[in-house]
mmCIF file of the C-alpha atoms, coordinates in Angstrom:
data_MODEL
# 
_entry.id   MODEL 
# 
loop_
_atom_site.group_PDB 
_atom_site.id 
_atom_site.type_symbol 
_atom_site.label_atom_id 
_atom_site.label_alt_id 
_atom_site.label_comp_id 
_atom_site.label_asym_id 
_atom_site.label_entity_id 
_atom_site.label_seq_id 
_atom_site.pdbx_PDB_ins_code 
_atom_site.Cartn_x 
_atom_site.Cartn_y 
_atom_site.Cartn_z 
_atom_site.occupancy 
_atom_site.B_iso_or_equiv 
_atom_site.pdbx_formal_charge 
_atom_site.auth_seq_id 
_atom_site.auth_comp_id 
_atom_site.auth_asym_id 
_atom_site.auth_atom_id 
_atom_site.pdbx_PDB_model_num 
ATOM 1  C CA . UNK A 1 1  ? -15.551 -253.452 119.138 1.00 0.00 ? 1  UNK A CA 1 
ATOM 2  C CA . UNK A 1 2  ? -12.192 -251.522 119.013 1.00 0.00 ? 2  UNK A CA 1 
ATOM 3  C CA . UNK A 1 3  ? -13.545 -249.411 116.065 1.00 0.00 ? 3  UNK A CA 1 
ATOM 4  C CA . UNK A 1 4  ? -16.681 -248.744 117.795 1.00 0.00 ? 4  UNK A CA 1 
ATOM 5  C CA . UNK A 1 5  ? -14.935 -247.582 121.179 1.00 0.00 ? 5  UNK A CA 1 
ATOM 6  C CA . UNK A 1 6  ? -12.672 -245.265 119.218 1.00 0.00 ? 6  UNK A CA 1 
ATOM 7  C CA . UNK A 1 7  ? -15.460 -242.870 119.052 1.00 0.00 ? 7  UNK A CA 1 
ATOM 8  C CA . UNK A 1 8  ? -15.550 -242.090 122.804 1.00 0.00 ? 8  UNK A CA 1 
ATOM 9  C CA . UNK A 1 9  ? -11.906 -240.749 123.126 1.00 0.00 ? 9  UNK A CA 1 
ATOM 10 C CA . UNK A 1 10 ? -12.446 -239.017 119.784 1.00 0.00 ? 10 UNK A CA 1 
ATOM 11 C CA . UNK A 1 11 ? -15.447 -237.022 121.331 1.00 0.00 ? 11 UNK A CA 1 
ATOM 12 C CA . UNK A 1 12 ? -13.761 -236.455 124.699 1.00 0.00 ? 12 UNK A CA 1 
ATOM 13 C CA . UNK A 1 13 ? -10.508 -235.247 122.891 1.00 0.00 ? 13 UNK A CA 1 
ATOM 14 C CA . UNK A 1 14 ? -12.814 -232.659 120.920 1.00 0.00 ? 14 UNK A CA 1 
ATOM 15 C CA . UNK A 1 15 ? -14.417 -231.717 123.923 1.00 0.00 ? 15 UNK A CA 1 
ATOM 16 C CA . UNK A 1 16 ? -10.943 -230.942 125.602 1.00 0.00 ? 16 UNK A CA 1 
ATOM 17 C CA . UNK A 1 17 ? -9.647  -228.791 122.598 1.00 0.00 ? 17 UNK A CA 1 
ATOM 18 C CA . UNK A 1 18 ? -12.844 -227.003 122.483 1.00 0.00 ? 18 UNK A CA 1 
ATOM 19 C CA . UNK A 1 19 ? -12.266 -226.151 126.146 1.00 0.00 ? 19 UNK A CA 1 
ATOM 20 C CA . UNK A 1 20 ? -8.615  -225.405 125.534 1.00 0.00 ? 20 UNK A CA 1 
ATOM 21 C CA . UNK A 1 21 ? -9.429  -222.829 122.881 1.00 0.00 ? 21 UNK A CA 1 
ATOM 22 C CA . UNK A 1 22 ? -12.026 -221.250 125.063 1.00 0.00 ? 22 UNK A CA 1 
ATOM 23 C CA . UNK A 1 23 ? -9.182  -220.711 127.677 1.00 0.00 ? 23 UNK A CA 1 
ATOM 24 C CA . UNK A 1 24 ? -6.937  -219.314 124.787 1.00 0.00 ? 24 UNK A CA 1 
ATOM 25 C CA . UNK A 1 25 ? -9.690  -216.864 123.638 1.00 0.00 ? 25 UNK A CA 1 
ATOM 26 C CA . UNK A 1 26 ? -10.024 -215.725 127.137 1.00 0.00 ? 26 UNK A CA 1 
ATOM 27 C CA . UNK A 1 27 ? -6.172  -215.333 127.597 1.00 0.00 ? 27 UNK A CA 1 
ATOM 28 C CA . UNK A 1 28 ? -6.182  -213.381 124.300 1.00 0.00 ? 28 UNK A CA 1 
ATOM 29 C CA . UNK A 1 29 ? -8.881  -210.961 125.405 1.00 0.00 ? 29 UNK A CA 1 
ATOM 30 C CA . UNK A 1 30 ? -6.909  -210.362 128.637 1.00 0.00 ? 30 UNK A CA 1 
ATOM 31 C CA . UNK A 1 31 ? -3.627  -209.868 126.642 1.00 0.00 ? 31 UNK A CA 1 
ATOM 32 C CA . UNK A 1 32 ? -5.335  -207.162 124.445 1.00 0.00 ? 32 UNK A CA 1 
ATOM 33 C CA . UNK A 1 33 ? -6.332  -205.209 127.627 1.00 0.00 ? 33 UNK A CA 1 
ATOM 34 C CA . UNK A 1 34 ? -2.819  -205.461 128.888 1.00 0.00 ? 34 UNK A CA 1 
ATOM 35 C CA . UNK A 1 35 ? -1.543  -203.789 125.850 1.00 0.00 ? 35 UNK A CA 1 
ATOM 36 C CA . UNK A 1 36 ? -3.477  -200.600 126.701 1.00 0.00 ? 36 UNK A CA 1 
ATOM 37 C CA . UNK A 1 37 ? -1.220  -197.830 128.065 1.00 0.00 ? 37 UNK A CA 1 
ATOM 38 C CA . UNK A 1 38 ? -1.115  -197.603 131.615 1.00 0.00 ? 38 UNK A CA 1 
ATOM 39 C CA . UNK A 1 39 ? 1.127   -198.550 134.700 1.00 0.00 ? 39 UNK A CA 1 
ATOM 40 C CA . UNK A 1 40 ? 2.665   -201.793 134.543 1.00 0.00 ? 40 UNK A CA 1 
ATOM 41 C CA . UNK A 1 41 ? 3.389   -201.864 138.337 1.00 0.00 ? 41 UNK A CA 1 
ATOM 42 C CA . UNK A 1 42 ? -0.293  -201.632 139.508 1.00 0.00 ? 42 UNK A CA 1 
ATOM 43 C CA . UNK A 1 43 ? -1.914  -204.495 141.482 1.00 0.00 ? 43 UNK A CA 1 
ATOM 44 C CA . UNK A 1 44 ? -4.746  -204.990 139.058 1.00 0.00 ? 44 UNK A CA 1 
ATOM 45 C CA . UNK A 1 45 ? -2.469  -205.236 136.238 1.00 0.00 ? 45 UNK A CA 1 
ATOM 46 C CA . UNK A 1 46 ? -0.342  -207.936 137.996 1.00 0.00 ? 46 UNK A CA 1 
ATOM 47 C CA . UNK A 1 47 ? -3.382  -209.796 138.932 1.00 0.00 ? 47 UNK A CA 1 
ATOM 48 C CA . UNK A 1 48 ? -4.552  -209.782 135.097 1.00 0.00 ? 48 UNK A CA 1 
ATOM 49 C CA . UNK A 1 49 ? -0.800  -211.036 134.130 1.00 0.00 ? 49 UNK A CA 1 
ATOM 50 C CA . UNK A 1 50 ? -1.089  -213.916 136.503 1.00 0.00 ? 50 UNK A CA 1 
ATOM 51 C CA . UNK A 1 51 ? -4.740  -214.725 135.208 1.00 0.00 ? 51 UNK A CA 1 
ATOM 52 C CA . UNK A 1 52 ? -3.385  -214.379 131.726 1.00 0.00 ? 52 UNK A CA 1 
ATOM 53 C CA . UNK A 1 53 ? -0.643  -217.038 132.446 1.00 0.00 ? 53 UNK A CA 1 
ATOM 54 C CA . UNK A 1 54 ? -2.892  -219.379 134.299 1.00 0.00 ? 54 UNK A CA 1 
ATOM 55 C CA . UNK A 1 55 ? -5.579  -219.305 131.436 1.00 0.00 ? 55 UNK A CA 1 
ATOM 56 C CA . UNK A 1 56 ? -2.815  -220.315 128.914 1.00 0.00 ? 56 UNK A CA 1 
ATOM 57 C CA . UNK A 1 57 ? -1.262  -222.932 131.144 1.00 0.00 ? 57 UNK A CA 1 
ATOM 58 C CA . UNK A 1 58 ? -4.781  -224.346 131.550 1.00 0.00 ? 58 UNK A CA 1 
ATOM 59 C CA . UNK A 1 59 ? -5.428  -224.162 127.695 1.00 0.00 ? 59 UNK A CA 1 
ATOM 60 C CA . UNK A 1 60 ? -1.947  -225.948 126.991 1.00 0.00 ? 60 UNK A CA 1 
ATOM 61 C CA . UNK A 1 61 ? -2.896  -228.918 129.417 1.00 0.00 ? 61 UNK A CA 1 
ATOM 62 C CA . UNK A 1 62 ? -6.349  -229.233 127.920 1.00 0.00 ? 62 UNK A CA 1 
ATOM 63 C CA . UNK A 1 63 ? -5.046  -229.180 124.287 1.00 0.00 ? 63 UNK A CA 1 
ATOM 64 C CA . UNK A 1 64 ? -2.618  -231.734 125.260 1.00 0.00 ? 64 UNK A CA 1 
ATOM 65 C CA . UNK A 1 65 ? -5.122  -233.883 126.865 1.00 0.00 ? 65 UNK A CA 1 
ATOM 66 C CA . UNK A 1 66 ? -7.229  -233.536 123.800 1.00 0.00 ? 66 UNK A CA 1 
ATOM 67 C CA . UNK A 1 67 ? -4.416  -234.374 121.396 1.00 0.00 ? 67 UNK A CA 1 
ATOM 68 C CA . UNK A 1 68 ? -3.762  -237.381 123.389 1.00 0.00 ? 68 UNK A CA 1 
ATOM 69 C CA . UNK A 1 69 ? -7.121  -238.675 123.334 1.00 0.00 ? 69 UNK A CA 1 
ATOM 70 C CA . UNK A 1 70 ? -7.951  -238.115 119.660 1.00 0.00 ? 70 UNK A CA 1 
ATOM 71 C CA . UNK A 1 71 ? -4.271  -240.115 119.081 1.00 0.00 ? 71 UNK A CA 1 
ATOM 72 C CA . UNK A 1 72 ? -5.558  -242.881 121.241 1.00 0.00 ? 72 UNK A CA 1 
ATOM 73 C CA . UNK A 1 73 ? -8.718  -243.083 119.264 1.00 0.00 ? 73 UNK A CA 1 
ATOM 74 C CA . UNK A 1 74 ? -6.958  -243.289 115.895 1.00 0.00 ? 74 UNK A CA 1 
ATOM 75 C CA . UNK A 1 75 ? -4.850  -246.076 117.410 1.00 0.00 ? 75 UNK A CA 1 
ATOM 76 C CA . UNK A 1 76 ? -7.850  -247.920 118.584 1.00 0.00 ? 76 UNK A CA 1 
ATOM 77 C CA . UNK A 1 77 ? -9.568  -247.380 115.249 1.00 0.00 ? 77 UNK A CA 1 
ATOM 78 C CA . UNK A 1 78 ? -6.167  -248.852 113.408 1.00 0.00 ? 78 UNK A CA 1 
ATOM 79 C CA . UNK A 1 79 ? -6.067  -251.649 115.576 1.00 0.00 ? 79 UNK A CA 1 
ATOM 80 C CA . UNK A 1 80 ? -9.727  -252.542 115.170 1.00 0.00 ? 80 UNK A CA 1 
ATOM 81 C CA . UNK A 1 81 ? -9.309  -252.267 111.405 1.00 0.00 ? 81 UNK A CA 1 
ATOM 82 C CA . UNK A 1 82 ? -6.340  -254.264 111.271 1.00 0.00 ? 82 UNK A CA 1 
ATOM 83 C CA . UNK A 1 83 ? -7.671  -257.079 113.247 1.00 0.00 ? 83 UNK A CA 1 
ATOM 84 C CA . UNK A 1 84 ? -11.167 -257.009 111.338 1.00 0.00 ? 84 UNK A CA 1 
ATOM 85 C CA . UNK A 1 85 ? -9.325  -257.372 107.997 1.00 0.00 ? 85 UNK A CA 1 
# 
């Protein structure tokens, strides 16, 4: 049963990792826009900087959750395998 239930956290961990990578891709796109020459004191520039930081923070949180769930999945599978044999 433990080996079977290890699939759910693995799938959820993969989903969170995918969502985190999407946030990183969006942040990278904003970063490339910010590297264009222009005024760094404008309101639009500062809003993009804030959005970039928010996307990176969100991506970090999702990746941590995804990695934790994947680790829990491996532990569940290992305990189930140990108890089965």
